[in-house]
VOSE-473156 format. One line per 10 residues: number of its first residue (from 0); their letters; for each residue y, z, x of N, C-alpha, C, O, CB. Coordinates in steps of 0.05 Angstrom, whole numbers, padded with zeros to 5 digits. Glycine has a CB too. Example, Ala and Ser with C-alpha at 12.3 -4.5 7.8 and 13.67 -1.06 7.14 Angstrom:
# VOSE-473156
0	as	-00114:00156:00264:-00090:00156:00246:-00066:00156:00264:-00066:00169:00285:-00089:00181:00226; -00045:00142:00257:-00021:00143:00273:00001:00157:00258:00023:00161:00268:-00012:00114:00282
# end
This chain:
# VOSE-473156
0	mrhgglkhcr	-00474:-00060:-00595:-00498:-00061:-00579:-00495:-00083:-00558:-00485:-00105:-00563:-00523:-00066:-00596; -00504:-00077:-00535:-00502:-00097:-00513:-00529:-00097:-00498:-00539:-00076:-00490:-00479:-00090:-00494; -00540:-00120:-00495:-00566:-00124:-00482:-00587:-00106:-00494:-00604:-00095:-00479:-00563:-00118:-00452; -00586:-00103:-00520:-00607:-00087:-00533:-00603:-00057:-00533:-00619:-00043:-00543:-00632:-00093:-00521; -00581:-00048:-00521:-00577:-00019:-00520:-00549:-00011:-00528:-00531:-00028:-00530:-00583:-00009:-00492; -00545:00014:-00533:-00519:00023:-00541:-00502:00027:-00516:-00511:00034:-00494:-00521:00050:-00556; -00476:00021:-00519:-00458:00024:-00497:-00438:00046:-00505:-00424:00044:-00525:-00443:-00003:-00490; -00437:00067:-00489:-00419:00089:-00495:-00394:00086:-00478:-00396:00085:-00453:-00433:00116:-00489; -00372:00083:-00491:-00347:00082:-00476:-00331:00107:-00482:-00326:00115:-00505:-00330:00056:-00485; -00323:00119:-00460:-00307:00143:-00463:-00283:00140:-00444:-00287:00135:-00420:-00323:00169:-00457
10	edpdvercrr	-00260:00143:-00453:-00236:00141:-00436:-00225:00168:-00430:-00218:00183:-00448:-00215:00123:-00450; -00224:00174:-00405:-00213:00200:-00396:-00187:00193:-00382:-00186:00177:-00364:-00233:00215:-00377; -00164:00205:-00390:-00139:00199:-00378:-00138:00204:-00348:-00124:00189:-00334:-00117:00214:-00392; -00151:00225:-00339:-00151:00231:-00310:-00166:00209:-00295:-00158:00201:-00273:-00163:00258:-00305; -00189:00200:-00306:-00204:00179:-00292:-00189:00153:-00292:-00188:00139:-00272:-00232:00175:-00306; -00176:00147:-00314:-00159:00123:-00315:-00136:00124:-00296:-00129:00104:-00283:-00149:00118:-00344; -00124:00147:-00293:-00102:00150:-00274:-00112:00145:-00245:-00099:00132:-00230:-00089:00178:-00276; -00135:00156:-00239:-00147:00153:-00212:-00155:00123:-00208:-00152:00113:-00186:-00171:00170:-00209; -00164:00110:-00228:-00171:00082:-00226:-00147:00065:-00221:-00147:00047:-00203:-00186:00072:-00251; -00125:00070:-00236:-00100:00055:-00231:-00089:00061:-00204:-00078:00044:-00191:-00080:00063:-00253
20	lhrndmecif	-00091:00086:-00195:-00081:00094:-00169:-00096:00079:-00147:-00084:00069:-00128:-00084:00124:-00165; -00122:00078:-00150:-00139:00064:-00130:-00131:00034:-00129:-00129:00023:-00107:-00168:00067:-00136; -00128:00022:-00152:-00120:-00006:-00153:-00093:-00011:-00140:-00089:-00030:-00125:-00121:-00017:-00182; -00074:00007:-00146:-00048:00005:-00135:-00048:00008:-00105:-00035:-00007:-00090:-00029:00026:-00147; -00064:00027:-00095:-00067:00030:-00066:-00078:00005:-00053:-00068:-00004:-00032:-00085:00054:-00059; -00098:-00007:-00065:-00110:-00031:-00053:-00090:-00054:-00053:-00090:-00070:-00035:-00135:-00040:-00069; -00074:-00056:-00074:-00054:-00078:-00075:-00032:-00075:-00054:-00020:-00095:-00046:-00041:-00078:-00103; -00028:-00051:-00044:-00007:-00047:-00023:-00019:-00045:00005:-00007:-00054:00024:00009:-00022:-00030; -00042:-00032:00007:-00053:-00027:00034:-00065:-00052:00047:-00061:-00056:00070:-00074:-00005:00032; -00079:-00069:00031:-00091:-00092:00043:-00070:-00112:00055:-00074:-00121:00077:-00108:-00107:00022
30	pflflgvlyc	-00048:-00118:00040:-00028:-00135:00053:-00016:-00122:00078:-00010:-00136:00097:-00006:-00141:00033; -00012:-00095:00077:-00002:-00082:00101:-00021:-00085:00124:-00012:-00090:00147:00003:-00052:00095; -00047:-00082:00119:-00066:-00085:00141:-00065:-00113:00152:-00067:-00117:00177:-00094:-00078:00131; -00063:-00133:00135:-00061:-00161:00144:-00036:-00165:00161:-00037:-00176:00183:-00061:-00180:00120; -00013:-00156:00152:00012:-00158:00167:00010:-00142:00193:00020:-00151:00214:00035:-00148:00151; -00003:-00119:00192:-00006:-00102:00216:-00022:-00115:00238:-00015:-00113:00261:-00018:-00076:00209; -00043:-00129:00230:-00060:-00143:00250:-00044:-00166:00262:-00044:-00169:00287:-00085:-00154:00237; -00030:-00182:00246:-00013:-00203:00257:00009:-00192:00274:00014:-00203:00296:-00001:-00220:00234; 00021:-00170:00266:00042:-00158:00281:00032:-00148:00308:00045:-00152:00329:00055:-00135:00266; 00009:-00136:00309:-00003:-00127:00334:-00010:-00150:00353:-00010:-00146:00377:-00027:-00110:00329
40	mldpspsiak	-00016:-00173:00342:-00022:-00196:00359:00003:-00206:00373:00000:-00221:00393:-00034:-00218:00342; 00026:-00198:00364:00051:-00207:00377:00059:-00189:00400:00080:-00193:00412:00074:-00207:00356; 00042:-00169:00406:00047:-00150:00428:00074:-00136:00425:00091:-00138:00443:00046:-00165:00455; 00077:-00121:00403:00102:-00107:00399:00103:-00082:00417:00084:-00075:00430:00106:-00099:00370; 00126:-00070:00418:00129:-00044:00432:00111:-00024:00418:00113:-00021:00394:00159:-00035:00433; 00095:-00009:00433:00077:00010:00420:00092:00031:00404:00083:00040:00383:00060:00024:00441; 00115:00040:00414:00130:00061:00399:00140:00050:00373:00140:00064:00353:00153:00071:00416; 00150:00025:00372:00160:00014:00347:00137:00009:00328:00140:00014:00304:00175:-00013:00353; 00114:00000:00338:00091:-00004:00320:00082:00023:00308:00075:00024:00285:00067:-00017:00336; 00082:00044:00324:00075:00070:00314:00093:00079:00292:00085:00090:00271:00074:00091:00336
50	vhfrifflar	00119:00074:00295:00139:00081:00275:00133:00066:00249:00133:00078:00227:00168:00075:00284; 00127:00040:00251:00120:00024:00227:00096:00036:00213:00096:00040:00189:00115:-00005:00235; 00075:00041:00228:00050:00051:00216:00053:00079:00205:00042:00085:00183:00028:00050:00237; 00068:00096:00218:00071:00123:00208:00088:00124:00183:00082:00139:00164:00084:00141:00229; 00109:00108:00182:00126:00107:00158:00110:00098:00134:00111:00109:00113:00151:00089:00163; 00094:00076:00139:00078:00066:00117:00058:00087:00108:00054:00092:00084:00064:00040:00125; 00044:00099:00127:00024:00120:00120:00036:00143:00104:00025:00150:00083:00010:00130:00145; 00058:00154:00114:00070:00176:00100:00081:00169:00072:00079:00184:00053:00093:00188:00117; 00093:00145:00070:00103:00136:00044:00080:00132:00024:00082:00139:00001:00119:00110:00047; 00058:00120:00033:00035:00116:00015:00022:00142:00008:00013:00146:-00015:00014:00097:00028
60	llhtvaylfa	00022:00161:00027:00011:00188:00021:00028:00201:-00001:00017:00212:-00020:00010:00205:00046; 00054:00200:00002:00072:00212:-00018:00069:00197:-00045:00069:00209:-00066:00101:00211:-00008; 00067:00171:-00044:00064:00155:-00068:00038:00162:-00082:00037:00165:-00107:00064:00125:-00062; 00016:00166:-00067:-00010:00173:-00079:-00008:00200:-00092:-00018:00204:-00114:-00032:00173:-00058; 00004:00220:-00079:00006:00246:-00090:00024:00245:-00115:00017:00258:-00135:00018:00266:-00069; 00046:00230:-00114:00063:00228:-00137:00050:00215:-00161:00054:00223:-00184:00089:00213:-00130; 00033:00195:-00155:00019:00181:-00176:-00003:00199:-00188:-00006:00201:-00212:00006:00155:-00166; -00018:00212:-00171:-00040:00229:-00180:-00031:00252:-00196:-00044:00259:-00217:-00056:00238:-00156; -00010:00265:-00188:-00001:00289:-00202:00023:00284:-00221:00035:00302:-00232:00007:00310:-00182; 00029:00258:-00226:00050:00250:-00245:00076:00264:-00239:00088:00276:-00257:00041:00255:-00273
70	lkaptrslay	00085:00263:-00214:00111:00275:-00207:00134:00259:-00220:00129:00238:-00232:00114:00276:-00176; 00157:00270:-00218:00181:00258:-00231:00184:00229:-00221:00176:00222:-00199:00206:00274:-00225; 00197:00213:-00238:00199:00184:-00234:00210:00175:-00208:00198:00157:-00195:00216:00173:-00256; 00232:00185:-00197:00243:00173:-00173:00225:00178:-00148:00227:00163:-00129:00270:00184:-00167; 00208:00197:-00149:00191:00203:-00126:00173:00180:-00119:00171:00171:-00096:00175:00229:-00130; 00159:00170:-00139:00140:00149:-00135:00153:00123:-00128:00144:00109:-00109:00123:00145:-00160; 00174:00116:-00141:00188:00090:-00135:00201:00091:-00107:00202:00071:-00093:00209:00084:-00156; 00212:00114:-00100:00224:00116:-00073:00203:00115:-00051:00207:00102:-00031:00240:00142:-00070; 00180:00127:-00056:00158:00126:-00037:00148:00097:-00034:00142:00089:-00012:00135:00145:-00045; 00147:00083:-00056:00138:00055:-00055:00158:00038:-00039:00150:00022:-00022:00135:00043:-00083
80	tvgqipcfsm	00184:00042:-00044:00205:00027:-00031:00205:00033:-00001:00207:00014:00015:00232:00033:-00043; 00203:00058:00007:00202:00065:00035:00177:00053:00048:00178:00045:00071:00202:00096:00039; 00155:00052:00034:00131:00041:00045:00132:00011:00049:00118:00000:00066:00108:00047:00027; 00149:-00002:00033:00152:-00031:00036:00170:-00039:00059:00169:-00062:00068:00162:-00043:00010; 00187:-00021:00068:00206:-00028:00090:00191:-00036:00115:00198:-00057:00127:00224:-00004:00096; 00170:-00022:00124:00155:-00031:00148:00142:-00058:00143:00139:-00074:00162:00135:-00011:00156; 00132:-00063:00119:00120:-00089:00113:00140:-00112:00116:00134:-00132:00129:00108:-00089:00084; 00164:-00108:00105:00184:-00129:00108:00193:-00132:00137:00197:-00154:00147:00208:-00122:00091; 00195:-00110:00151:00203:-00111:00179:00183:-00126:00196:00190:-00143:00212:00207:-00083:00190; 00157:-00120:00191:00136:-00134:00207:00135:-00164:00199:00131:-00181:00216:00109:-00121:00202
90	aikifinvaf	00138:-00170:00173:00138:-00198:00164:00161:-00213:00176:00157:-00236:00185:00140:-00199:00133; 00184:-00201:00178:00207:-00215:00190:00202:-00220:00220:00207:-00242:00230:00233:-00198:00187; 00190:-00200:00234:00184:-00204:00262:00163:-00227:00265:00165:-00243:00284:00173:-00178:00274; 00143:-00228:00248:00123:-00249:00249:00136:-00276:00245:00131:-00295:00260:00101:-00244:00228; 00153:-00278:00224:00166:-00304:00218:00184:-00313:00241:00185:-00336:00248:00182:-00302:00193; 00199:-00294:00253:00216:-00301:00275:00200:-00312:00299:00207:-00332:00311:00233:-00277:00284; 00178:-00299:00305:00161:-00308:00327:00148:-00335:00321:00147:-00352:00339:00139:-00287:00333; 00140:-00339:00297:00129:-00365:00290:00150:-00387:00291:00144:-00409:00301:00117:-00364:00261; 00174:-00381:00283:00196:-00400:00283:00203:-00408:00312:00209:-00431:00318:00221:-00390:00269; 00202:-00389:00330:00209:-00395:00358:00186:-00410:00372:00191:-00423:00392:00215:-00369:00373
100	cw	00162:-00408:00362:00139:-00422:00374:00139:-00451:00367:00127:-00468:00380:00113:-00409:00366; 00153:-00459:00345:00153:-00486:00336:00175:-00501:00349:00178:-00525:00344:00155:-00489:00307
# end
């Protein structure tokens, strides 16, 4: 009993999978958005920025589908790895620009 009433807990594997998927997406997308804003402030080439953003979007989309439908193991990890490449690339560009400004 909690606060004078009964608490019903029911665990549904599909709901738990969606909850974990949502948390995983937030853990990856928010840092990407932060890096993306900083990267855009550096006035990059629009075509290169589009490539970064599209690669990340497609990789996260594939990762989400693989997580949601429990696809075979390498699909999800490869999608995650491909999605992190634009993040590292933008972070390196940001660090290089900061280093040259000092």
